[in-house]
N, C-alpha and C positions, 0 to 999 in steps of 0.2 A: 402500587397497582397502576392498574392500565387505566388509560385515559378509554371513552366510550368507542373511538373507532377501534381501538387496539382491539379492546374484549371483542365488540362483532367480528373483527375480521380474527381473532383468534379462534371464536367460537366457531366461524362458518370453517377452519382449516380442520378444526375438530371434527366437523361432519362429515368434510369434503373427503378427508383420510382414515375416516371409519366405514365411508362407503368403495372406498377404492380397496379396503382390506378386506370388505365381506361383501360385493356386489352382487346383490341380489333382490328384489322386489319383496319388500315386508306387507304384510295386511293391514298394519297400522290402522287407518281410516275406513277400509274395506272391508266391513265385518258383516256387509249388510244388517246391519241392526242399525235403527237411528240411534245417535247419542250414546255407541259405544263402542270405544276405542282402546286401541293398543298405545301404549307411546312408550318414548324414549325420556330421559328427564336426566341434565348433569348440572352440579354447580360446582363450586370448588369448596365443595365437604364431602358430596356422595353423588352416586349414580344410581338410578331407577330405572327398573321396566315397571310398568303400569298397567293396568286395565282402568278404564275409566270411565261409569256407566251415569251421564250427564242427562239422563231424560229428565226433560220436563214434569211429565207425569210421574207424580212420589210412586204412588203405587206398579208403575209400570218398572221403575228404578229398582223399588227394592225386590219387584217378581223375577229380573232379571239376577240380581245380586243371591237372591234364596237360590236361584238356578245354580250358581256356581258355590254358593255355599256347600247344595247338596252333592257336589260332585269335590267337595274339596279334599274327602280322603284320595279318592284317586287321580288326584292333582298334583298332591304332597308325595304318595306312595309312586307315581308312575314319572312323573314328570319333573316338580321343582318342591322343594322340602320347606323352603323358610320363607313361604309367602306369609304376608298380612293381610287381613280382613278386617277392612272397615265400613260398616254399612251407610254411615253417616259422617261425611268427611267434610270439614267445613275449607273450602278453598279460600285464596287470602281475600279474594272479593266479595268472602261471604256467603257467596253460591255453596249447597250443600248437594255434594254427588256420592256415590258410591266408590270406593276404591278398593283395587286389591292391586298389592306390590310387593317388589323383593328388590333389597336397597344392596348397596356396596358402601360403606362409608369410608373416609381416611383418602378419599381420592377427587381430585379436581381436573376439569378441563386446562386450568392456567397450566398445568404440570404436566408438560409434555411425557415426559416418564410414567407419567400413569396411562397414557394412551393406549396401551398396549393391554392392561390391566381391564380398564372400563370397556376396550372395543371384544375381548375378549368375554368379560360377563354381558356385555350389550349380546353379544350374539349365542350364547351360550340358552340364557335367559329368555330371551324374546323367541329364539326359535323353539323354545320346549312348549314354550304359553301356545305358541301358533299351532306348534302339532297338536296340542292338547283341544283347542278351539275348532280345528278342522275336523277332529273325531267327533267332538261332542255339539256343533254347531246347529246340529237340526232340533238334540234335547233342549239346548239354551235358548233359541230361538222361539219354540212355540211354549211362549207362555198366554197366547190368545185364546186356546182351549185347556184351561185351566179353572 
């Protein structure tokens, strides 16, 4: 087991190495939609690329989720085929959000031999999600007029 400091140092090195391998600016929180973001996640069992919809207003959160759900066939046929859609995903802190994600299991940041696999997975899946978002963002953002 790693100490807390060693774990933090390893995680920092993991993210720096990823940024060096794929030097680009990701959309992440810059979606122009409040509480709608793209995220990377890794622990010692899996790596994930996520879309989190954390709007405090449940109706708006659901509306954004339903917009993405309406595009699910396009998303799966043209961008990413193995996404999981969960309208009411409960975080560890008890907060309910909507989450769409893709996961690669059996990998972890503490095994450096997994890093290239995780980095390639991150690049491929996040790039596809961003291309999808940039193509359909106007449709997704337009919940006010419904």
